[in-house]
C-alpha positions in Angstrom: 30.9 39.2 2.4 30.3 36.3 -0.5 28.3 37.3 -3.3 25.5 34.9 -4.6 26.5 33.4 -8.3 23.3 33.5 -10.3 24.6 30.2 -12.3 25.1 28.1 -9.2 21.8 29.5 -7.7 20.0 28.4 -10.5 21.5 25.1 -10.4 20.5 24.7 -7.1 16.7 25.7 -7.7 16.5 23.6 -10.4 17.5 20.5 -8.0 15.2 21.6 -5.4 12.6 21.3 -8.1 13.5 17.8 -9.0 13.8 16.7 -5.4 10.5 18.2 -5.0 9.1 16.3 -8.0 10.7 13.4 -7.2 9.1 13.3 -3.4 5.7 14.0 -5.2 6.2 10.9 -7.2 7.3 8.9 -4.0 3.8 9.7 -1.9 1.3 8.9 -4.9 3.5 5.6 -5.0 3.3 5.0 -1.4 -0.4 5.7 -1.0 -1.0 3.3 -4.1 1.0 0.8 -2.1 -0.8 1.5 1.0 -4.2 0.8 -0.7 -2.9 -2.2 -2.3 -2.1 -3.7 1.2 -5.3 -2.7 2.6 -7.3 -4.7 -0.4 -5.0 -7.5 0.3 -5.8 -7.2 3.8 -9.6 -7.4 3.3 -9.5 -10.2 0.7 -7.5 -12.5 3.3 -10.3 -12.0 6.0 -12.8 -12.6 4.1 -10.9 -15.5 2.4 -11.0 -17.0 6.2 -14.5 -16.4 6.7 -15.8 -18.3 3.8 -13.4 -20.8 4.8 -14.6 -20.9 8.7 -18.2 -20.9 7.3 -17.6 -24.2 4.5 -16.0 -26.1 7.2 -18.4 -25.5 9.9 -21.1 -26.7 7.4 -19.1 -29.7 6.6 -18.4 -30.4 10.4 -22.5 -30.6 11.2 -23.0 -32.9 7.7 -20.1 -35.2 9.0 -21.5 -35.0 12.9 -24.8 -35.9 11.5 -23.7 -38.6 9.1 -22.0 -40.4 11.7 -24.6 -40.2 14.4 
């Protein structure tokens, strides 16, 4: 039966800890990116609503002016 080398075991344990830390950082970054994407999506739709409203007002004014 193979024996466990304490030095190799320690190296693997440190690598696992490093990978877990890196994965936690990536998870935080992904959440931040998702929040920015959601903000951008909301800003886009607000801009579309404002543009539609202004377009409607201009349309009514031009229609009233032409008739």
